[in-house]
C-alpha positions in Angstrom: 107.6 126.7 89.9 106.2 123.9 92.1 108.1 120.5 92.6 105.7 119.1 89.7 106.7 121.7 87.2 110.2 121.3 87.9 110.3 117.4 87.5 108.5 117.9 84.1 111.4 120.2 83.2 114.1 118.1 84.3 112.9 115.4 82.5 112.5 116.8 79.3 115.6 118.7 79.8 117.3 114.7 79.9 115.2 113.8 77.0 116.5 115.8 74.8 120.0 115.6 75.2 119.8 111.7 74.5 120.8 109.9 71.6 116.7 109.4 70.3 115.9 113.3 69.9 112.6 112.4 68.9 111.0 111.2 72.0 111.8 114.5 73.8 108.4 115.3 72.2 106.3 113.2 74.4 106.2 114.1 78.7 105.6 110.8 80.5 106.1 112.5 83.7 102.5 114.5 83.2 101.0 111.5 82.9 101.9 109.4 86.1 99.3 110.1 88.1 100.7 110.2 91.5 103.1 112.9 91.0 100.1 115.1 89.5 98.0 114.4 92.1 101.3 114.6 95.1 99.5 110.7 96.2 100.6 107.8 97.3 98.4 104.5 97.9 98.4 101.5 99.6 95.9 98.9 100.1 94.9 101.0 103.7 96.9 104.1 103.8 97.7 107.3 102.3 100.6 109.5 102.0 101.9 112.7 100.5 104.7 112.8 98.7 107.3 115.8 99.5 109.3 117.6 96.8 112.3 115.9 98.7 112.4 113.5 95.3 114.8 112.2 92.8 113.4 111.2 89.3 115.7 109.3 86.4 115.6 107.9 83.3 116.3 104.9 81.6 116.5 103.3 77.7 115.3 106.3 76.2 112.8 107.4 78.8 110.8 104.4 78.7 111.6 104.0 82.0 111.1 106.5 84.7 112.2 105.9 88.2 110.8 108.3 90.7 112.6 107.5 94.8 111.9 109.9 97.6 110.2 110.3 100.8 106.8 111.2 102.1 106.0 114.2 104.1 105.2 111.5 107.3 108.8 110.2 107.0 108.3 107.3 104.9 111.0 106.0 101.6 109.7 104.7 98.9 110.5 103.9 94.9 108.2 103.8 91.8 109.0 102.8 88.3 106.8 103.8 85.4 106.9 101.5 82.2 106.2 104.0 79.6 104.4 103.0 75.9 102.7 104.7 73.4 99.7 102.9 74.6 99.5 103.6 78.5 102.3 104.0 81.7 102.5 101.7 83.8 103.5 102.1 87.7 104.9 99.9 90.0 106.4 100.6 93.2 106.9 100.2 97.3 107.3 101.8 100.5 109.0 101.4 103.7 106.8 100.9 107.0 107.6 99.8 110.1 110.2 97.8 109.4 108.5 96.5 106.2 108.6 97.2 102.3 104.7 97.5 101.4 103.0 97.9 97.8 101.8 100.8 96.3 98.6 100.7 94.3 98.2 102.8 91.5 95.3 100.5 89.5 92.3 102.6 89.5 89.4 99.5 90.6 86.1 99.7 88.6 82.5 99.2 91.0 80.2 96.8 89.4 76.8 98.4 89.7 75.8 95.2 91.5 77.9 95.3 94.3 77.2 97.1 97.2 78.5 100.6 97.5 81.8 101.0 99.4 82.6 103.6 101.2 84.4 106.4 99.5 88.5 107.1 100.5 87.4 110.8 100.2 88.0 112.3 103.5 91.2 114.7 104.3 93.0 113.8 107.5 95.4 117.0 108.1 97.1 116.4 111.9 99.4 118.0 114.3 101.9 115.6 116.7 104.3 115.3 118.8 107.0 113.8 116.8 109.6 113.4 119.7 108.8 112.6 123.3 111.2 111.1 126.4 109.3 108.8 128.9 106.4 110.6 130.9 105.7 113.4 128.5 103.0 113.1 126.4 102.8 112.4 122.4 100.0 115.0 121.6 97.5 114.1 118.5 94.8 116.9 116.9 93.5 115.3 114.1 91.5 117.4 112.0 88.5 115.9 109.0 88.1 118.0 105.7 86.8 117.5 102.6 89.5 116.8 100.8 89.1 119.1 97.5 88.4 122.1 99.8 91.8 121.7 101.9 94.6 120.3 98.6 97.4 121.2 100.6 96.3 119.8 104.1 96.9 123.1 105.9 95.5 121.9 109.8 95.0 126.0 110.5 92.5 126.2 107.3 88.5 127.3 108.7 86.8 126.0 106.2 85.6 122.9 104.8 85.9 120.7 107.6 83.8 117.9 108.3 81.9 117.3 111.9 80.4 114.5 113.4 82.7 112.1 111.7 84.1 109.0 113.8 87.7 109.2 114.2 90.5 106.3 115.9 94.0 107.0 117.0 96.3 103.8 117.2 99.5 103.6 118.5 101.5 101.0 117.9 105.7 100.2 119.0 108.9 98.2 116.9 107.1 95.2 117.6 103.8 95.9 116.1 102.0 95.9 119.8 99.3 98.2 120.3 100.4 100.5 122.7 97.5 103.2 122.8 94.2 103.7 121.7 91.5 106.7 121.8 88.5 106.7 120.2 86.1 110.0 119.5 83.9 112.3 117.6 85.2 115.3 115.4 83.8 118.7 117.0 82.5 121.7 115.5 85.3 122.5 114.0 86.8 119.0 112.5 88.9 119.0 115.0 89.4 115.7 117.7 92.4 115.6 120.5 94.0 113.1 122.6 97.3 112.7 124.2 99.8 109.4 125.0 102.2 109.3 127.9 104.8 107.3 127.1 105.5 105.0 130.4 108.6 105.7 132.7 112.0 104.0 131.5 110.3 103.2 128.1 113.0 102.4 125.3 114.3 104.6 122.9 112.0 103.4 119.5 110.1 104.2 116.5 106.1 104.6 117.4 103.7 104.1 114.6 100.6 106.5 114.5 97.8 105.1 112.1 94.6 107.5 112.2 91.3 106.3 111.2 88.3 108.7 109.9 84.9 107.3 108.9 81.6 108.5 108.9 78.4 107.3 106.3 79.5 107.9 103.6 83.8 107.7 103.6 86.7 105.9 105.4 89.9 107.1 105.2 93.2 106.5 107.4 96.3 107.9 108.0 100.0 107.0 109.1 102.3 108.6 111.0 106.0 108.5 112.9 106.8 109.2 116.1 110.0 108.6 118.0 110.2 107.4 121.8 113.4 108.7 123.6 114.0 106.9 126.7 114.6 108.6 129.9 116.2 112.2 130.0 119.3 112.0 130.6 121.2 113.3 134.1 124.5 114.9 134.1 124.5 115.4 137.8 126.5 113.7 139.9 126.8 112.3 143.8 127.9 114.6 146.7 
């Protein structure tokens, strides 16, 4: 049983124990879109929600709060207002030292407008999460068709997209760019790069932003890595 099903059962049990038992007949969790898709979106990026989440309901189930941490390591919180007509969801995610508004509204594109590129690429990555000074942070990126790799399996051997432009930018805690690399995915949908942490670097959290773009699509993803400074030495002099 996946965590979405568990979340649904958990909420139904709480509602059925409430004073207003008639409200237990509906299932608002199944109508909250980001729980169904497992994805959170900001204006520029998308994130995968993990199974480590908390759900609470208020006012006999008319308000549902969901909080947790994404797979990429960013904490978030959302509130959903439940009514008979619709479900309105609002929320924020904490990225690079600040709160960023989450987007839950689908926007329609006017026929007369220029067609924008679709955010429909799946960016799957393996990367070094912790490294000392004079060590490399390796970033391996694979680009898939989103509906072909729903579980973000890096080792999946089908559904990948070649000849896609990929850019990797690493920034420090002052939001200064310390590294960038760009290239094109190979016939396996793979792009690889690495960043050498300079000697005597301070301990800090680095932000890795990955952008993938081709003729029809433009998608991005944010990760976190940790620079640990120089390796401590316990050796003593003669």
